[in-house]
C-alpha positions as CSV (number, residue, x, y, z in Angstrom):
1,M,80.7,70.3,120.8
2,T,78.2,70.2,117.9
3,S,75.0,68.2,118.1
4,L,75.4,64.5,117.6
5,F,73.1,64.7,114.6
6,G,74.3,68.1,113.2
7,T,72.0,70.8,112.1
8,K,68.3,70.0,112.1
9,P,66.8,70.4,108.6
10,A,63.7,72.5,108.1
11,V,60.5,70.5,107.9
12,S,58.7,71.2,104.7
13,S,55.4,70.4,103.2
14,S,55.2,67.1,101.3
15,F,52.9,68.6,98.7
16,G,55.7,70.2,96.7
17,S,54.2,73.7,96.7
18,S,54.1,76.7,98.9
19,S,50.6,77.7,97.8
20,P,48.2,77.6,100.7
21,K,45.4,76.6,98.3
22,L,47.3,73.5,97.1
23,V,48.5,72.6,100.5
24,L,45.1,72.7,102.1
25,F,43.4,71.0,99.2
26,G,46.0,68.2,99.6
27,L,45.3,68.0,103.3
28,L,41.6,68.0,102.9
29,G,41.6,65.3,100.1
30,S,38.5,65.7,98.0
31,R,38.3,69.4,97.2
32,E,35.0,68.9,95.4
33,E,33.3,67.2,98.3
34,V,34.6,69.5,101.0
35,L,35.5,72.9,99.5
36,Q,33.9,72.5,96.0
37,G,37.1,73.7,94.4
38,D,37.2,77.0,96.3
39,L,39.5,77.7,99.3
40,S,37.1,80.5,100.3
41,N,34.7,77.8,101.4
42,L,37.2,76.7,104.1
43,W,35.9,79.7,106.2
44,T,32.2,78.9,105.7
45,V,32.0,75.0,105.6
46,A,31.0,73.7,109.0
47,P,32.7,70.6,110.4
48,H,30.5,67.5,109.9
49,R,30.8,63.9,111.0
50,R,30.3,62.7,107.5
51,F,33.8,64.0,106.7
52,S,36.9,62.0,107.5
53,W,38.6,62.5,110.9
54,Q,41.4,64.5,109.3
55,V,39.0,66.8,107.4
56,Y,36.8,67.3,110.4
57,K,39.8,68.3,112.6
58,L,41.2,70.7,109.9
59,L,37.8,72.4,109.5
60,K,37.7,72.8,113.3
61,L,41.1,74.5,113.1
62,S,40.1,76.9,110.3
63,P,39.6,79.9,112.6
64,L,43.2,79.6,113.7
65,V,44.5,79.0,110.2
66,Y,42.5,82.0,108.8
67,N,44.9,84.6,110.1
68,W,47.9,82.9,108.3
69,I,46.3,82.7,104.8
70,K,46.2,86.1,103.1
71,L,44.3,86.6,99.9
72,R,46.2,89.2,97.7
73,V,43.7,91.1,95.6
74,G,44.3,91.1,91.8
75,N,41.1,91.2,89.7
76,G,38.9,90.5,92.7
77,L,36.9,87.8,91.0
78,T,37.5,85.1,93.6
79,C,38.0,87.4,96.7
80,R,34.9,87.2,98.8
81,F,34.1,90.5,100.5
82,W,32.8,89.1,103.8
83,T,34.8,86.0,104.5
84,D,38.2,86.1,102.8
85,N,41.2,87.5,104.7
86,W,42.0,90.2,102.1
87,S,42.1,93.2,104.4
88,P,44.1,94.1,107.5
89,Y,40.9,93.8,109.4
90,G,40.4,90.1,108.8
91,N,36.9,88.9,108.7
92,L,34.9,92.0,107.9
93,R,31.6,90.8,109.5
94,D,33.5,90.4,112.8
95,F,35.3,93.7,112.4
96,L,32.2,95.7,111.7
97,Q,30.4,94.0,114.6
98,L,27.3,93.3,112.6
99,R,24.2,91.5,113.8
100,T,23.8,87.9,112.6
101,N,21.0,88.9,110.1
102,S,22.7,92.1,108.9
103,S,24.9,92.3,105.7
104,L,24.5,96.0,104.8
105,G,22.7,94.9,101.6
106,I,25.8,93.0,100.4
107,Q,25.3,89.4,99.5
108,D,27.1,86.8,101.6
109,M,29.0,85.4,98.5
110,A,29.8,88.8,97.0
111,T,33.3,89.3,95.6
112,L,35.2,92.5,95.4
113,A,34.8,92.4,91.6
114,S,31.1,92.3,91.9
115,L,31.1,95.4,94.1
116,H,33.2,97.4,91.7
117,S,31.9,99.1,88.5
118,N,33.3,101.9,86.4
119,S,36.0,102.7,88.9
120,T,33.4,103.0,91.7
121,W,32.8,100.9,94.7
122,L,29.1,100.0,95.1
123,L,28.7,100.2,98.8
124,P,25.9,101.5,101.0
125,P,26.6,104.8,102.9
126,A,28.8,104.3,106.0
127,R,26.9,104.3,109.3
128,S,29.8,103.8,111.7
129,D,33.4,104.7,112.1
130,R,34.5,101.2,111.2
131,Q,32.5,101.2,108.0
132,V,34.2,104.5,107.1
133,E,37.6,102.7,107.7
134,V,36.6,99.9,105.3
135,Q,35.5,102.3,102.6
136,A,38.7,104.3,103.0
137,L,40.7,101.1,102.6
138,L,38.8,100.2,99.3
139,T,39.8,103.6,97.8
140,T,43.4,102.4,98.0
141,I,42.7,99.1,96.1
142,H,42.9,99.1,92.3
143,L,41.7,95.9,90.6
144,T,44.0,94.6,87.9
145,N,44.0,91.9,85.2
146,E,46.0,89.6,87.4
147,D,44.4,86.7,89.3
148,D,43.8,86.8,93.1
149,F,46.4,84.7,94.9
150,Y,47.0,83.3,98.4
151,E,50.2,83.7,100.5
152,W,51.3,82.4,103.9
153,E,51.7,85.2,106.4
154,I,52.6,84.0,109.9
155,E,53.5,86.5,112.7
156,G,53.6,89.3,110.2
157,R,56.1,87.6,107.9
158,V,55.3,86.3,104.4
159,H,56.7,82.8,103.9
160,Q,57.6,81.4,100.5
161,N,57.6,77.8,101.7
162,Y,55.1,75.9,103.7
163,S,56.6,74.4,106.9
164,I,54.8,71.9,108.9
165,G,57.1,72.6,111.9
166,M,56.4,76.3,111.7
167,V,52.6,75.8,111.6
168,Y,52.7,73.3,114.5
169,A,54.8,75.7,116.6
170,N,52.2,78.3,116.2
171,L,49.2,76.0,116.7
172,R,50.4,74.4,119.9
173,V,49.9,76.0,123.3
174,Q,53.1,77.7,124.5
175,G,53.7,76.8,128.1
176,P,56.6,77.7,130.4
177,A,59.8,75.8,129.8
178,V,60.5,73.0,132.4
179,T,63.9,72.3,133.8
180,W,63.8,68.6,132.9
181,C,63.0,69.1,129.2
182,N,66.5,68.3,127.8
183,I,66.9,65.2,129.9
184,V,63.7,63.7,128.8
185,W,63.5,64.8,125.1
186,N,67.2,64.4,124.4
187,K,68.8,64.0,121.0
188,G,70.0,60.5,120.5
189,G,67.4,59.0,122.9
190,I,65.2,56.1,122.1
191,P,61.7,57.4,121.4
192,R,59.8,54.9,123.5
193,H,62.2,55.5,126.4
194,N,61.8,59.2,126.0
195,F,58.0,58.9,126.2
196,L,57.9,56.6,129.2
197,T,60.4,58.9,131.1
198,W,58.2,61.9,130.3
199,L,55.2,60.1,131.9
200,F,57.3,59.2,135.0
201,V,58.7,62.6,135.5
202,L,55.1,63.9,135.4
203,N,54.0,61.0,137.7
204,R,51.4,59.8,135.2
205,C,52.1,56.1,135.1
206,P,49.7,53.8,136.9
207,T,51.8,52.9,139.9
208,R,50.0,51.2,142.7
209,D,49.8,54.3,144.9
210,R,48.0,56.1,142.1
211,I,45.7,53.1,141.4
212,I,44.7,53.1,145.1
213,S,44.1,56.9,145.0
214,W,41.6,56.3,142.1
215,G,39.5,54.2,144.5
216,L,40.5,50.8,143.1
217,Q,41.4,47.8,145.3
218,T,44.9,46.4,145.0
219,S,47.9,45.5,147.0
220,P,50.0,48.5,147.8
221,L,53.3,46.6,147.7
222,C,55.9,47.1,145.0
223,L,55.8,44.3,142.4
224,L,59.6,44.3,142.1
225,C,60.7,44.0,145.8
226,N,57.4,43.2,147.6
227,T,58.7,45.0,150.7
228,A,57.5,48.7,150.4
229,P,54.5,50.6,148.9
230,E,54.9,51.1,145.2
231,S,55.2,54.7,144.0
232,R,57.2,56.5,141.4
233,N,59.8,57.7,143.9
234,H,60.1,54.2,145.3
235,L,60.6,52.6,141.9
236,F,63.4,55.1,140.9
237,F,65.5,54.2,142.8
238,E,64.6,53.4,146.3
239,C,63.5,49.9,145.3
240,P,66.4,47.4,145.8
241,Y,65.6,45.8,142.4
242,T,65.9,49.0,140.3
243,W,68.8,50.3,142.5
244,N,70.7,47.1,141.8
245,I,70.5,48.0,138.1
246,W,71.0,51.8,138.2
247,S,73.8,51.8,140.8
248,V,76.0,49.6,138.5
249,M,75.0,51.2,135.2
250,A,75.6,54.8,136.4
251,L,79.1,54.0,137.4
252,R,79.8,52.7,133.9
253,C,78.7,56.2,132.7
254,G,81.2,57.8,135.0
255,I,78.7,59.3,137.5
256,T,77.9,58.6,141.1
257,P,74.4,57.4,141.3
258,E,71.7,59.1,143.4
259,R,69.0,57.0,145.0
260,N,66.5,60.0,145.3
261,L,64.6,60.9,142.2
262,S,64.8,64.7,142.8
263,R,68.5,64.6,143.3
264,T,68.9,62.4,140.3
265,L,67.0,64.9,138.1
266,E,69.2,67.7,139.5
267,Q,72.3,65.7,138.7
268,L,71.3,64.9,135.2
269,H,70.2,68.5,134.6
270,A,73.6,69.7,135.5
271,M,75.2,67.6,132.7
272,S,75.4,68.7,129.1
273,S,72.7,66.6,127.3
274,R,74.7,67.0,124.0
275,S,78.1,65.8,125.2
276,P,79.0,62.1,124.7
277,K,78.9,61.5,128.4
278,G,75.6,63.3,128.8
279,I,74.0,61.3,125.9
280,L,75.3,58.0,127.3
281,T,74.1,58.8,130.8
282,L,70.6,59.7,129.6
283,L,70.4,56.6,127.5
284,C,71.3,54.5,130.5
285,W,69.0,56.3,132.9
286,Q,66.0,56.2,130.6
287,G,66.8,52.5,129.8
288,C,66.7,51.7,133.5
289,I,63.3,53.3,133.8
290,Y,62.0,51.5,130.7
291,W,63.3,48.0,131.5
292,S,62.3,48.2,135.1
293,W,58.8,49.2,134.2
294,S,58.7,46.5,131.6
295,E,59.7,43.9,134.3
296,R,57.1,45.3,136.7
297,N,54.3,44.9,134.1
298,G,55.6,41.4,133.1
299,R,55.2,40.3,136.6
300,L,51.8,41.8,136.9
301,H,50.2,40.7,133.6
302,R,52.2,37.6,132.6
303,N,53.7,36.3,135.8
304,I,57.2,36.4,134.3
305,F,60.1,37.1,136.7
306,R,63.6,38.2,135.6
307,S,66.6,39.0,137.7
308,P,68.3,42.4,137.9
309,E,71.3,40.8,136.2
310,S,69.1,39.7,133.3
311,M,67.6,43.1,132.9
312,S,71.1,44.6,133.0
313,R,72.1,42.4,130.1
314,F,69.1,43.6,128.0
315,L,70.0,47.2,128.8
316,D,73.7,46.7,128.0
317,R,73.0,45.2,124.6
318,Q,70.5,48.0,123.7
319,I,73.0,50.7,124.7
320,R,75.8,49.1,122.7
321,D,73.5,48.9,119.6
322,R,72.4,52.5,120.1
323,I,76.0,53.8,120.4
324,L,76.9,51.9,117.2
325,S,74.0,53.5,115.4
326,F,75.7,56.9,115.9
327,R,78.8,56.0,114.0
328,E,77.7,57.5,110.7
329,Q,76.5,60.8,112.1
330,N,79.4,61.4,114.5
331,P,82.1,58.7,114.7
332,R,84.1,60.6,117.3
333,A,81.2,60.8,119.7
334,S,80.3,57.2,119.1
335,S,83.8,56.1,119.8
336,T,84.0,58.2,123.0
337,M,80.7,56.7,124.3
338,M,81.7,53.2,123.6
339,Q,85.1,53.6,125.3
340,Q,83.3,55.0,128.4
341,W,80.7,52.2,128.4
342,L,83.2,49.4,128.1
343,S,85.8,50.9,130.5
């Protein structure tokens, strides 16, 4: 079966241009204040607290972005010899392994055009193998009447369009895949339910056993049943209160409920998270977690007590509304889920 929402569209820049220069100027806001109208300054301007939070963070990321923005040499008038990413060696000062106070007699702001005269490159004699490599590279470059221009090049591929999703995928730390990913971040799920479920799977919510482990004084008893120590595994679903909700709702989804968290995760993982039954089951399971935790916090902070039957009615109404919201994207899947839920 196809995804409930069909093919995922590509995420594109909202700036209407694939030019790295225009995109980054748009992100940085005031180009005159931050970059003084020149993208080359992105590699030399230091992050400062006087800038906005967004600008500060972007400047901190500039070393990562550097490798993706290639300056293609035309007339060389805007291409800075030392700092722009115009050669396959990247930042030449780093490549040549120069001392901080050494610049080989070439000014920090020198452009390729300023180092070229009468078809000759004005460079000092090479004193290392790497300097020889750079000078050999320059002999292959012929300045033209065309302007220098920037291109996106990520993982060795030139991209015509700027994609926020592509850049994010390359910025974020790639960790090993986890088995529970699809049952937490599932298509069709309710975002706040997804997020809370993620925290619970990682055991990051402040249940009373964790609060006590932090050295804080509190009763260890579960706020929902008041008969056993409160922990993540107890809440889902050893606790009589939450089990009363999940045991009934799971049967409506067409599965036999498990009371142990590990076995529940294995059971859900074995299902197809894209099938109508899988989507419905995950909606119900995550809804049980969300509303049970909401009840627990309501008792703790507002002294409000609701019965399992009352919470089940909240969950039932929410799942019906969610199923109905799928009708435009996939009416067949919506109908199948509703029939299962009402059977």
